[in-house]
N, C-alpha and C positions, 0 to 999 in steps of 0.2 A: 574125161569129157567135162566133168563138173569143174575141174580146175581151169580148163580152157574158157568155159563160160564165165567163171569168176574173173579170169584175166581180161576177157572182152569187156565185162562190166567195169573193171578197174580202169581200162583204157577210156571208156566213155566218160567215167567220172573225171578222169584227168583232163579230157577235152573240155568238159563243162567248167572245171576249175580254171583252165587256161583262159577260157572266154571271160570268166568273171575277173580274172587278173587283168586281162586286156582292157576291159571296161573301167576298172579302177585306175589303170594307167592313163587312159584318156581323160578321166575326170581330174586326175592329179595334174595332167598337162594344162588343162583349162584353168585350174586354180593358179598354176605357176604363171600362166600368161596374164591373168588378172593381177597377180602380185607385181609382175614386171611393170604393168601400166601404172599401178599405184606408186611404185618406186620412181618412175619417171616424173609423176606429178610431184612427189616429195622433193626430187632433185630441182625441179623448177622453183618450188617454194624455198629451197635452200639457197638458190641463186639470188632470189629476192632478199632473203635474210642477210646474205653476204653484203649486198649493196647497202642495206640499212646499217649493217655493222660498220662499214667503211665510213658512212656519214657520222655515225655515233662516235667513232674513234676521233674524228676531227673535233667533234663537240667536246669529247673528253679531254683532248689536248688543250683546248681553250679553257676548259674548267680547271685544269691543273695550273695554267698560268694565273687564272683569277685566284686560285687557292694560295699560290705563292704570294701574290700581291696582298691578299687578305692576311696571310701570316706576318708579312712585314708591317701591315697596318696594326695588327694585334700587338706586335712587339712595341711599336711606337706608342700605342694606346696604354700598354702596361707601364711604360716609363712615365706617361703623363698621369696615370692613375696614382702613381707614387706622389706626384706633386699635388694631385687633387685630394689625397687623403688628409692633408693638413687643412686644405681649404674647406673640405666637407664638414669638419667639426665646427668651423666658424659658421658655415651656412646653416648647420643644424641649429645652432643657438639662435641665429637671426630668424630662421623659419619658425622655431618654437615661440620666440617672442612675438612674431607676426601672428602666430596662431592665437596667442593670448589677446593680442589687440583685436583680431577679427572676432573672437568670441565675445569680447566686451562691446565692440562697436556694432555687431549685427543684431543686437537686441531690439532695435527700432526699424528693422528692414522687413517689409511684408513679402518680399520676393524670395525669402529663405526657403519657404515651402516648395517653390518651384525647383530650387537647386537641389533640395533633398530628393524630390521625385526624380530629377534627372540622374542623380547618383545611383538611386535604386534601379532605374531603368538600365543604366550602364552595367551595374553589377549583375542584373538579370541577363543582359546580353552576354556578358562574360561567362556566366554559368551555362547559358545555352551553347556558347561556342565550345566551352570545355566538354560539355556533354557530347557535342558532335565529334570532338577529338577522341573522346573515350570510345564512342561507337566506331570510329575509323580504326582505332587501335584494336578493338575487338574483331573487326572484319579482317584486319591483317593477321591477327592471331589465328582466326579460323582458316585463312588461306594457308598459313604455315602448317596447321594441323592437317589440312587436306594434302599438302605436299608430303608431309611425313607419312601419311597413310599410303600415298602413291609409292613412296620409296619402300615401305614395308611390303607392299604387294609385289614390287619388283624383286625384293630379296626372296620372298617366298617362291616366286616363279623361278629365280635362279637356283634355289635349293631343289626345286622340283626337276629342273633341267639336269642338275647334277645326279639326282637319283635315276633319271632316265638314262643318262650316259653310263652310269655304273651298271644298270640293267643291260644296256647294249653290250658292254664289255663282257658281262657274264654270259650273255647269249652267244657272243663270238667264241668265248672259250668252250662253251658246250658244242658249238658247231665244229670247232677244231677237233674236239675229242671224238665226235661222231665221224668226222672224216678219217681220223686215224683208225677207228674201228672198221670203217669200210675198207681201208687199205689192208688191215689184217684179214678181213674176210676174203678179199681178192687173193691174198697170199695162200689162204687155206684152199681156195678153189683151184689155184695152180697145183698145189700138192695133190689134191684129189684127182686132177686131170692126169698127173703122172701115174698115180695108182691105177686109174682106169686103163691107161695104155698097157701097163704090165698085166693087168687082169685080162685085157682083150687078147694079148699074145698067148696067155695060158689057156684061154677059152676058145681059140679059133678051131681047135680040133673037135669041139662038141657043139658047134653051131648048126650042123646039118639037120639035127633033129627038130629044130624050131623054125623051119621055113615059114610055116603058116603064121606063126607068131610075128616073124619078122615082117611079113607083108602088112599085117595090121599095124605094126610099129612104124613101117614106112609111111603109111597113110597118115598116122598121127604126127609123125615127124614133119611131113610136108605141111600139114596144117599149122604146126608150131612155127615152121620156117616162115610161112606166110604171115602169121601174126607177129613174129619177130621183125620181119621186114617192114611191116606196117608200123610197128612201134619205133623202128629205127628211123623211118621216114618222118614220123611225128616228132621224134626227138630232134631230128635235123631242123624241122620247121621251128620247133621251140628254140633251138639254138640260134637260128636266124633272127627270130623275134627278140630273143634276149640281146643279141648283138645290136639290133636296131635300138632297143631300149637303152643299152649302154651308151650308144652314140648320142641318143637324146639326152641321157644323163650327163654325158661329157659336155654336150653343148650347154646344158643348163648350168653345169659347174663352171664353165668358162664365163657365162654371163654373171654368175654369182661372184666369181673371182674379180671380174671387172667392177662389179658393184662394190666388192670389198676394197679394191684399190681406190675407188672413188671415195668410199667412206674412210679409208685410211688417210687419204689426203685431207678430207674434212676434219678427221680427228686431229691431224697434225696442226691444221689451221686453228681448230678450237683450242688445242693445247697451247699454241703460241699466244692466242688471245687470253687464255687463262693465265699464262705466265705473265703477260702484260698486266692483267688484272691483279695478279698476286704482287707484282712489283708496285702497282699503284696502291694496293692495300698496305704494303710494307711502308711506302712513303707516308701514307696517311697515319699508320701506326707510329712512325717516327715523329711525325708532326704532332700527333696526340701526346707522345711522351714529352716532347719539348714544351707543349702547351701545359701539360700536367705539372712539369717542373716550375714553369712560370707561375702557374696557379698556386703551387705550394709556397713559392717565394712571396706571392702577393695575396695571400689569403686574408690578411687583416685589411688590406686596402680594398680588396674585392668585397669583403663583408660590409665594410663601411659604405662603399659605393652602392652596394645592393640595398642597404638600409636607406640610403639617401634616395635611391630610385623609388623604393616602396613608399617611403614617407612623402616624398614629393608627388608621387602618383596619387596617393590618397588626398593630399592637399589640392592637387590639380583637379581631381574629380569634384571637390567642394568649391574650388575657386574658378573653374573653367566657365561656369555660368556668368560670373561677374565679368570675366575677360570679354566674353562675347557680347554681354550687355553694354559694356563700355564702348566696344567697337561699333556697335549699331548706333549708340547715342552720338558718337562722333560723326557718323554719316548724316544723321538727321538734324542735329543741332549745329547751327552756324557758329556758335560760340566756341565749340570744341574742334573745329576743323584744323586749326593749327596744331593742336595736340595730336590729332590723328596722323597728320603728315609726318610729325616728328617720330611717332611710334612706328610708322611704316618704314621710315628711313632706318630706324634702329633695327627693325626686323630684317630688312635687306642686308644691313651690315652684319647682323648675326649669321645669316645664311652664308654669306661669303666667308665669315670667320670660322664656320664649321669646317670648311675645306682647308683653311690655313689654321691649324690647331695652335700654333704658337701665339698668334695675336689673340685668339679666343681665350687661351689660358691667362694671358696678361690682363685682359678685361675682367675675367673672373676674379683674379687676384685683387685687382683694384676695387671691385665691388665687395669682395670679402673683407678687405682692409677697412672699408667704410662701415662694415657691420660687425667689427670685432668686439665692440663694447657690450654686445647683447648675447654672449655665448653661454652664460651660466644658468639659464632658466630651466631648460628641460633636457639637460644632458643625460640624467639618469633614465628618463623614459625612453630616449632615443637609443641608449646603450642596450636596454632590455629588448627593444625591437630589433636591434642589430643582432643580438644573440639568437633571437627567434628566426630571423630571416637569412642568417649566414648560410645555414644548411640548404635552404631553398635556392639560394643563388648558385651554390655549387652544383646542385642538381640541374638547374636550368642551363648552366654553361656546359655541363656534360651532355645534356640532351641536345644542345646545338651541335656538338661534335658528332654525336651518334646520328643525328639527322643527316649530316653531310655524308656519313658512310652508308646509311641505309637508303638514302635518296628517296626512292619512290614510296616505300611503305611507311615512312615517317613524316609525311608532308604536314600533318597537323601540328606536330611539335615544332617543326621548322617555321611554320607560320607564327607560332608563339614567340620564338626567339626573334624573328624579324619584327614582330609588333613591339617587343621589348626594346629593340634597338631604335625603332621609330619614336617610341615614347621617351626614351633617354634623350634623343635629339630635341624633341619638343620641350621636354622639361628643362634642358639646358638653355633653350631660347627663352623660356618663360621666366627662369630665375633672374636673368639679366633685366627683364622688363618688369619685374615685380616691384621695384622701387617706385615706379610711377603709378602702377596699378593699385597697390595697397594703400596709397595715400587717398585715392578716391573711394575706396571701399570702407566707409565709416559706418555703414548700417548693417548690422548682423542680428542673428537671433540665437537665443540660448539653446534651441532645439538642435543646432548643428552638432553639438557634442554627442548627443545620442546617435545621430545619423553617422557620425564618424566612427563611433564604436561599432555600430552595425556593419558598416563597410569594412572595418578591420576584421570582424568575425567572418564576413563573407570572403575576404581576401585570404584568411587562414584556411578556410574550406577549399578555396581555389588552389592554394599551395599544396594542400593534401592531395587534391586530385592530380595536380601536376606530378607529385611524387609517385603516385600510383601509375601514371602514364609512363614515367621513366622506368619503373619496374617492369611494366609490360614490354617496353622497348628492349630492355636487357634480355628478357626471356626470348623475344623474337630473334635477337642476335645469336643467342646460344642455339636456338633451333635451326637457324640458317647454317651455322657452322656444322652442326650435326648432319644436316642434309647434304652439305658439300662433301663431308667425309664419306657418307654412305654412297654418294654417286661415284667417288673415286674407287671405293671398294668394289662397287658393281662393275666398273670398267675392268678392273683387274680380274675379277671372276669371269667375265666374258672372254677375256684373252685366254685364260686357262681353258675354258670350254672349247675355244677354237682349236687349241693345240690337241686336246683330247679327241676332238672330232677328226683331226688330221690323222691321228693314230688309228682311229676306227676305219677310215678309208683305206689306209695301207693294209690293215688286217683283212679288209674285204677283198682287196686285190689279190692278196696271197691265197685267200679261200677260193677265188675264181681260178687261179692257176692250178691249185690242187684238184679242183673240180674237173678241169680239162684233162689233167693226168688220169683221173679216175675214169673219165669217158674213154680215153685211149685204151686203158687196161680192160675196160668192159668190152670194147670192140675186139681186142685180142682174144678175150675169153670166148666171145661168140664165134670167132674163126676156129678156135680150137674145138669148140663144140661141133661145128660143121664138119671138121675133119673126122672127129670121132663118129659122127653119124654116117659118114661115107664108109669108114672101116666096118661099121656095124652092118651096112648093106652088103658089103663083099663077103662077110662071114656067112656061112650057111647053117651052122649048127650052134646051138646054145643050150645051156644047162639051167637048172633051177637056181644055181648060184648067180648066173648072169641075170636072171629075172630080178632077184633081190637087189643086185647092184644097179640095174637100170632104174628100178623104183627109187632107190636111194639117190641116184643121180637126178631123177626128175624132181624129187623133193628139194635137192640142193639148188637145181636151176630155179625152181619157184622161189626159194628163199633168196637167191641172188637177185632175181627180178624185183622181189619185194624190197630188198635192201636198196637197189638202184632207184626204184620209185621213191622210197623214203628219202634217199639222198637228194634226188631231184627236187622233191618238195621242200626239203630243208634248205637247199640252195636258193630256191625261189623265195623262201621266207627271208633268207639272208639278204637277197637283193632288195626285197621290199623294206627290210629294216635299214639298209644302207640309204635307200631313197628317203626314208623317213628321217634319218639322221641329217641328210643334206637339207631336207625341208626345215628341220629344226634349226640348222645353222642359218638358213635364210630368215627364219622367224626371229632368231636372236639378233641377226644383223638389223632387221627392221626395227626391233625394239631399241637397239643401240642408236639407230638413226633418230627414232622418236625422242629418246632421252636427250640426245645431242641437240635436236631441234628445240626441245623445251629449254635446255640450258642456254642456247643461243638467243631464244626469244626473251628469256629472263635477263640475259646480259644486255640485250638491246633495250629492254624496258628500263633497266637500271641506268644505262647511259642517257636515255631520253629523260629520265627523272632528274639526273644531274643537271642537264640543260635547263629543265623547267624550274628546278629549285634556284638556280642562279638567276633566272628571269623573274622569279617571285620577289627577290630582293629589290628589283628596280621599281616595280609598281604592284599594288594589290589587285588591281583590275586584271592585269595580265596573268597573275597567279590564278585567279578564279577561272579564266578562260582555259588555261593550260590544265587545270585540274579536271575540267570537263573532258579535254582530250585524253588525259591519262585514264579517266574512267572508261572511255570508249576503248582505248588500247587494252586495258585490263580485261574488259568483257570479251574483246576479240581473242586475246591470248588464252583466257579461260575456255572460250569456245573451241579453240584449236586443241588445247590440252584435253578437253573432254572427248573430242573426236579421236585424238591419238590413243587415249586410254581405252576408248571403245574398240578401236582396231586391235589393240594389244589383247584385250579380253577375248575378242573373236578368235584371234590366232591361238591364244592359249586353249580356248575351248576345242578348236579343231585338233590341236596337238594332243590334248588329253583323250579325245575320242579315238584318234588314231592309235594311240598307245593301248587303249583298252581293247580295240579291235584286234591288234596284233597279239596281245596276251591271250585272247580267246582262240586265235588261230594256232598259237603255239600249243595250247592245252589240247586242242582237238585235231592236231595234224595227223594222227594215226588213221583216222577214218575220213575218206574223201567225201562221203555223203554229207557229213556234218560241215565240212568246209564249204560245200555248195550252199547249204542252207544258211550258213553264216554270211556268205557273200550276199545272198538276197536280203538278209537282215541288215547288213551294212548299208545296202542301197536304200532300204527303207529309213534307216537312221539318218542317212545323209539328207534324204528328202525332208524328214522331220526337222533336222537341224536347219536346213535352208528356210523352212517355214518359221522356225523359231527366230532365226536371224532377221527375217523380214518383220516379224512382230516386234523384235527388239529395236529395229530401225525406226518403226513407227513410234514406239514408246520414246525413243531418244529424240525424235523430232518434236513430239509433244513436250518433252521435258525442256528442250532447247527453246521452244516457243514460250513456255511458262517462264523460263529464266529470263528471256528477253523482255517479257511483260514486267517481271519483277524489277529488272534493271531500269526500264522506263519509269516505273512507279517511284523507284528510289531517286532517279534524276529529278522527277517532278517534286518529290519531297525536299530534295536539296535546294531546288529553285525556290520553293515556297519559303524555306528557312532563310535563304539569302534575301528574298524579298522582304520578309518580316524584319530582318536585321537592318535592311536599308530603310524601311519605314520608321524603325526606332531612331535611326540616325537623323532622318528628316524631321521627325517630331522633336528631337532634341535641339536641332538647329532652329526650328520655329519657336520652341520654348525659350531659347536664349534671346532670339530677336525680339520677342514680345515681352519678355520679362524686363528688358531695358526700357520699354516704353512707359513704365510706371512713373508718373511725375512725382517730384519730391513733395508736392503739397498733399499727397494722399497719405503720408506717414507723419502727420502733425501730432495726432493724439492717439494713445493706445486704445481709446474707446471706439474709435472709428475703424479699427482693424477687424477683419472677419476671423472667425474661429472654425473654419471649414476643416473637417478631418481629412486625413490622408486618403487619396484616391487609390483604390485597388482595382486590379484587373479581374474580370470574371473568369474563372477557370474553364468555362465551357466554350465560350466563343471569342475570348480575348478582348471584348469591348470594355472600355473604362466606365465603371459605375461607381457611384458614391454610396458606399455601404452604410454610412452613418453621418448624414449631413446635419450639422448643428444649425440651429436657428440663430441668425445674426441680425445686426442692426443695419439700417440703410445708410448709404453714403450720402452726405449732403451735396457733394459735387455732382453726382450723376443722377440721383433721384431714383435709382433702381434698387431692387432688393438684391442682397448677396446670395442668400441660399434659402431653401425651404426644407421642411422635413420630408423624408423619402416616403413614397407610397408603399404601404404595407401589403394590402390585399387587393390585387387588381381583379375585377370580376371577369368572368368568362364571356367571350363574344359569341359563343355558339348559340345561346338562347335568344339573342337579340338581333339576329340577321334579318328577320322578316319585317322589321319596323320600317315604315316610310319616313321620309324626311320630316314630315310634320309631327311625327310621334316619337322622335328619336330621344327626346329628353324626358320622357315620362317617368323613367325609373331613377332619374337623378334626384337625390333628396332636396327638398325645399329648404333653403337656408335664409337667414336674415343677414343682409349685408350692410350692417351699420357698425363696423368696427372702428377702431382708432385709426389715425392717419398712418402710423408706422405698420400696423397689422394689415392694412388693406391690400397691398400688392401680394403679400404672402397668401392671403386667402384666395385671391384671384388665381394665383398659380396653382393652388390646391384644387380649385374648382376646374381649372383647365385640364389637369391630369385626370380627374374623375370623369370629365366629359370624353376625353379621347379614349378612355378605357371602355366606353360603350361603343356600340356599332352605330356610327353616324351616317353611313351610307354615302350617297352621291347626289349632287345637285346638277342634274343633267349628266354630263360626263366628268364633272369635276369632283374629286374626293374632298369631302367637307372637312375631315380631320386635318388634312394637310393645310388647307386654307386657314382653318382656325389657328393652328399652331403658328403658322408663319405670321399672320396678322398680329397675334398677341405678342410674340417675341419682338416684332418690329416696333410695336407701340411701346413696350416696356424698355426698348433700347438694350435688350439683352445681348445683341450681336456686338455692341460696342463696349460692353462691360468687361473689365479685366478679370472678374470672378463672379460667378453666379451658380446657383444650384438647380435652376430650372431645367437645364439641359440634362442633368443626370436623372432627374425625376421623370422626364419625358422618355428617356431611353429605357429606364427601368420598367415603365408601363408597357412600352412597345415590346421589350424582351419577354416579359411575362405573357403577353398576348400571343407572341409567335412561337411559344414552346409547344403548341398543339401541332404535332407532326401529321396526324391523319386527317385533319380538317383542311382540305385544299381551298375551300371558299375563304376561310379566315386568312390563310397564307396569301391568296391572290389579292384580298382586300388590302392587306398591309403592304404588299409589294407595290400596288398602285399608289397608296398614300406616301410610302417612303420615296418612290421615284419622283413623284410630283414635288414633295417638300425639298428633296435634294436639288432638283432643277431650279426651284425658286431661289435657294441659297446660292447656287452657282451663278444665276443671272443677276442677283442683287449685290453680291459682294464685289467690291472694287478690286482692280488689279493694279499692282505697282511695278517698280523697276525690278525688284528682286524676284527671282523665280526659283523654284525648287524642283529638282529632278533626281530621280533614283534609277538604278539599273533596272532594265526591263526584266520582267518575269512572266510566267505563264498564267498564274493566278492574278487576282486583282492586286495591283501594285499601286504605290503612291504616284508613279508616273502616269498611269492611266486615269486613276480616279481622283488624284489630289495634286499631281504635278502640273497639270494645265492651269490650275488656279493659283494665284500668287497672293502673298500676304503683305500687309503693311502694319507697322506698329508705331506708337507714339503720337498719333494724330487724333484729335478729338472729333466728335461727331458734329457735323454742320447741318443745320436744318434746311438750308437752302441748296442742297446738292441737286445735281441734275438727275433726270430719269433715264434709265437704261433703254436699250433697244427693245426689250420685251415689255416696256411699260411699268417696270418695277423700280422703286426708289433705290438708289445706289448708296451703300453704307460702307464705312470703314470697319471691317470685321477684325476683332481681336482674336487672341489665341483660343479662348474657350469656344468661340463660335466656329473657328476653323476646325478645331478638334471635334466639335459636334457634327460638323459636316462629314468629316472623315469616318466617324462612327456610324452615321446614317448610310454611308457607302458600304461599310462592312455589313450592316444589317441587310442591305439589298443583296449582297453576295450570299449571305446566310440563307435568306428566304428563297432566293432563286435556286440555291443548291438543294434545299429541302424539297422543293417542287420537282426538280430534276430527278432526285433520288427516288421519289415516289413513283414517277412515271417509269423509271427503269425497273423498279420492283414489280410493277404490273406487267411490263412487256417481256421480261426475261423468260418466264414460264411458257409464254406463247411462242417465243422465238425458237425454243427447243423443239416445238411441234411443227413449226412452219417450214423447216428445212427439208423434210422428207414427205413424200406423198403417202397419205394414210391408206391408199389403195382401195377406197370404197367404190370408185368407178374408174378403174385404171384404163379400161379399153376406151372409154369416152374421152379421157384426157389424151391418150396417145393419138387419137384421131383429131384432136383439137376441138371437140364438140363440148364445151363447158357452158351449158345453158340450163335454165330452169332450176328445178329442185336439186338436180344432180350437182350443179355448180354451188348452190348454197350449202349442201352437205359437205362437198369437197373442200370448200374454202372457209370452213367454220372458224379456224384459228386466225386466218387473215382478217376475217370480218370482226373477230374479237379485238384485234389490234386497231382496226379502224374505229371501232366503238370507243375504245379507251382514248384515242387521240381526239375524237369528236367531243367526248365529255370534258376533257381538259380544256379544249378550245372554247367551249361554251362557258365554262367557269371563268376563264381569263377575260373573255369578252364582257361578261356580265359585270365584272369588277373593274372594267376600263383599264386594264394593264396596258402600258405603252406597247405599241405594235412592234417596236424593235426587240423588246424582250420576248414577246410571243414568237416572233420570227426566229430568233436565235435558239429558243428552247426546242422548237420543232425541227430545226436544222440539226441540232445536236442529237435529237432522238432518232432522226433518219440516219445519221452517221452511226449511231449505236446499232441500228438494225443492219446496216451495211457491213459493219465489222463482225457482228455475231454470225450472220448468215454466211458470209464469205469464208470465215475461218472454219466453220463447221463443214462447209462444202469441200474445203481442201483436206480435211482430216477424215472424212468418211467416204469410202469408195462407193457404197451403195447409193449415195446421193448424186453422184456424177453420172446420171443416166439421161436418156432422151426424154422419157416420160416424166421423170422428176423435174427436169428443166421446164417442161410445159406447165407443171403444177406451180413451180415458183414464179414463172412468168405471169400466170394468171393472178397470183397473189399480189405481185408487184403492180399489176394493172389496177387492182383495187386501191392501192396506195396512191397511184397516179391520179385516179379519179377523185380521191379525197383531197389531195393537194390542189387540184384544179378548182374544186368547189370551195376550198378554204380561202380563196383569193390570194393574190400576190402580196397583199399587205401583211398577212399573218404567216403564210407558208413560204412565199417567196421562192428562193432557189433551193428549198429543202430537197427537191427531187434530184438535184445534182449530187447530193451526198450519197446516193445509192448507186454511184457509177460502177463500183467494183462488182457488186453482185449482179447488176443489170448486164454488164458486159460478159461476165462468166456464164450467165444463163443464155445470152444470145449465142455464145459459142456452142452450148449444149444442144440448142434447138435449131441451129443453122443447117440448111440443106446443102447437099453436094459438097460434103467435107473433102472427099478425095480430090476434088477439082480446085480446092483452095490452096493458095500459097501462103508461106509464113508472112511475107510482107503485107499481103491483103488482110490477113487476120489481125496483124498488129496495128495496121493503120485504120482499117474500117470497122472491125468488130470489137477488138480489145485494146484500144490505145492506152487505157489507164493501167493495164496489168503489166507487171514485170515479166521478163523472159522466164524466170524461175517459177512464177505463179502459173504462167501459161503452160509450161512443161508439166507441172504437177497435175493440172486439169486434163491435159491431153493423155498423160499416162494412166489416169484413173477413169477416163470416160469409157462407157460401154453402151452400145445401142441395144436396148432391151426390146425394141419394137420391130425393127427391120432385120437386125443381125448382120448387116453388111459391114464392109471394111470402112473404118472411120476416117483415116487420113492416108495420104500417099507417102511413098518412100522418100521422095524429094523433100516433102515437108518435114519428116523426121530428121533427115540428114542436116537440113538447114537449121532446124531447131537445136540439134546437138552442137553444131558448130557455133551457133550464137551463144549457147550456154557456156561453152569452153572459153569463148572470147571474154565474156563477162566475168567468168570465174577467175581468169587471169588478172583482170583489172580490179575487181571488188574484193573486199575482205569479209563482208557480212552477207549471208545468203538467207536471211529470214524471209519467209514467204507469207507469214501471217501479218495481219493488220493490227495496229495498236489503237485502243480506245482512248480518245482525247477527252478527259474529264475537266478541262479548264473552263474558266468563265469567259465566254466568247464576246464580251461587249465591254465598253468603257463608259464613263460618265459623259464624255463628249458625245458619244453616239446617242445616248438618251436625250441629252440637251438639244442636239440638232434635230432629232426627229419629233420631239414633243412639241405640239403647237402652242402658241401663246395663249395663256389662260387669262380671261378677263374676269375681274372680281365684281360681283353684284351685291346689292344690299339684301336681296332676297336670300342669299346664301347664309346670312348671319342673323336673320330676324328671330328665329327660335332662341338663340343664345342671349340676345338682348332682352327679350321678354322674360327669360328665366333669371337673368342676373343683370340688373340695371347698370352695374359698374362696367359692363362690357359695351356701353353705348359708343365707345370709340370705334367699334367695328363699322358703324354707320356714318362716321365722320372722317372718312379717309380723304375726301376732297378738300375739306378745310385744312 
């Protein structure tokens, strides 16, 4: 009886185990369905990638044609270089002689300092460009390292899969051994049954004595029959379920095979593309070999040509100023118009002769023959420079070839090679024109030699950096080759794994057949046992020996049943393992698909880069635009790679968890109870893993958002650098134009020349300051002072803000103003600087410091002077005053003065024919702040000029005045940025607390009753934001800051609030509730009330900047959500939100007050379909907003909005009383 009870318990445990297995099967089916959907999405992406590959193939074919043409041109150029090698030596001698002439003739030229400054600026620009190139190479190196890490991870996963496969083979061998043991046991049972039959025949005579025992045995045998019948029925049910599962597995195998066929086709296509790529690489390698041979043959010529390029480039940097000055003089002086026309004709002829190299070489030979008599002056120095620069030229030529191979990743070095080609063409044009230009350049300075040596040192440093870049490029090439080899090895390993998995499936089929044979044998054994039981019922007598035999038979039956149950369990385990093997195959195929997609994406990006590199040679502007497109594509490809890597990691985690669960089942297969508990544990583990996966998805979303922010910040930084480079180019152009305007009469005597020291850039803000301005004499022609001593210690403004206008000059020291005639303007300038260092306040709404500076500079005619130090002194004083970051009143005071002074200059400077424009950028650029104003040089000041529209006297501003205005614009940008950063620092801590309801009075908020003290306590953080905005508005109003600047500042702050609150709402589920929406809406109402009270002049359209968070909150608190449609929500409630943002809010929303259904099924279906449509069209699914930290105004905006300021005598009375020499402030009418 106890054995029967144990058998019944075992059957129950088997049933529970079967249920657990069925549940696991259903879960696996759901996972397989999800994987199929993902595979379909990947197939769609692959179709799109194929189309892109077709387009890129066409582009690549065009690139090959262009490469062939370039090779032909290179061969022609090499032949011409041989001819140039002889002429180069002659040109070197002539150039060296011209250098000696320039060094002797430039001793009497006052414009040499400007040329030196320009060369320094160019060298600094080159250094910054090289630093950018180094950074780009570092980024490429990091990308290669990431790719190597990804390949290492793939290799580790492959090794892990091999270990799994080996473990599966071992388990299959063990199962085979167990099946053979079962067969042996069945054979033993057959032998035992024959023995029983013989024993029954011998014991039939003695069975009559045991009738009573037989009756009891019959009852027991009937019970056992029933239990056996029930077990047989259950086994049949299990067999039916196993058959259904096998059909499902066969169906899944068919789908997997179809997918494998599709992937095989993709692999063949990719292999063909790789073969094409290999052929292209071979062609490129052959071309490289040919070019290398040509380079070896022409090393001497290339070295000499490179030396000529470098020496001419250095000379061009020193003489380019003179060329531009001569060009501008020809435009302005009627006497040199004929010479300008002749030079333009020569330049046009030279441009045509660049295309026709034969005629160009003939002209060069003619010019060289005329200069053959001057070849022996500096041959030794040029030869030494040749030896130094020969190696660098080789490295540059090799870098050009490698750039054509690496395409996308080496764009920086390609730009360098293109720039070198452009400089070569420009230098060739300039050499032909130097005969005419050098005759006019008879004024030079001895300091140019020092500058040339400095430029040479900087060029050597640049060459070293280029050499380091080439080394980085070589390292990147080797890493890419290693990565390609690892990918090929990984593909071979995957093919081997497929073959091994096929063998495992065959072994599984064999085990299934053996299992069916065992079942048949078991049925035969049951039949024989039934026959034996019938014979036992017919027998009437039994002996004690029969009892022992029956007991032994019972034990054997129990053993057989246990063996059968164990065999069934082992077969079930084998089925599960086979399913796992199939799943692993599917996972491996998905990994292969992902790797192939990555390779295809990279091939596409490489082909796109080829096209873009070809386009960069046409124009630099197109190259910059395509670089931006490349950055976007790189970010998209990185985003896809990250997503694919995340999916691979998820699949690996699932596979590892399944293997661990199967190992546990194998170890504990002897006891059915442990199997049931393990099944429950597995379910719990699966739930935990799902939760972990959700958490990882959230983390990945955050990381992606962070990376998108970083990308935007990098793009902004690039735009800033480009803008700064364009500003430097514009400043150089203006410098050239204004340097030519120096009349010859200013260089009559050395005593009249100024000794102003070199102008340096401040490392903190980039403004040009005069670090050590030497005292100089006055020019007799202009009557203005050249420079003053710099202001050493500027007093603090914080202690003098409370003074009224009548008491502003109490702390200014009393001085006696009876100096000599030459010292008088310098003392006046010193006194002006000490005045503006004090707090002068306002006369009504007019900033007194700005009025005083403008009137003094206008009276001293500083705007028309070619050189003066008063601008630098004023800037130094203002810079030292604005270094106080925490004093907002001081910053607002100077923002008002700087804006007013800059508008005065904008309205009083005359405009001419020539205009300056630079590429647009996000930060303050010279197009916004400086491009709209134009410059004119070479014209003297006329006292009878007309008055402008604003009532200000129009003057002809020279270069120092224009540069002073640009530096004032930079100071406006700096002070505005400091005020904006201060507001952000105070707002950010409160924004963290404003996104979620503090739940002090949750019930009242849920009902919409936000009144009285409860509202005040609930909205403490929002009221803190309003208080901060009010305090800043009061400070800006008190200091009469232009309304346009106040308006832009608060609009930018409202945009910051919108971005911070909206992004936090999307990232935190607990914030997307009905009650929290009520809380945020109440806080936004406070901001609305504040903006209405601030008037439209100062707040303006700042409320519109909160549209994202306002519309999201409207959706959270809107009523009758189940009745709303998607079209109604998108048009009426949330028109500014994207479909991805709306889907995120809908998925995270929960009604914590009513607990009702939030949205309808129609709404969800239409939302999903819209998301699918947009996902097929778009490539970037970022749902978070970006914070725009750019400067949102221009100088034109300030000039248009600032009213006309009328000057009155009352504004300057205190200054006249303090210093009688400033009486001119009251004589403006005269």
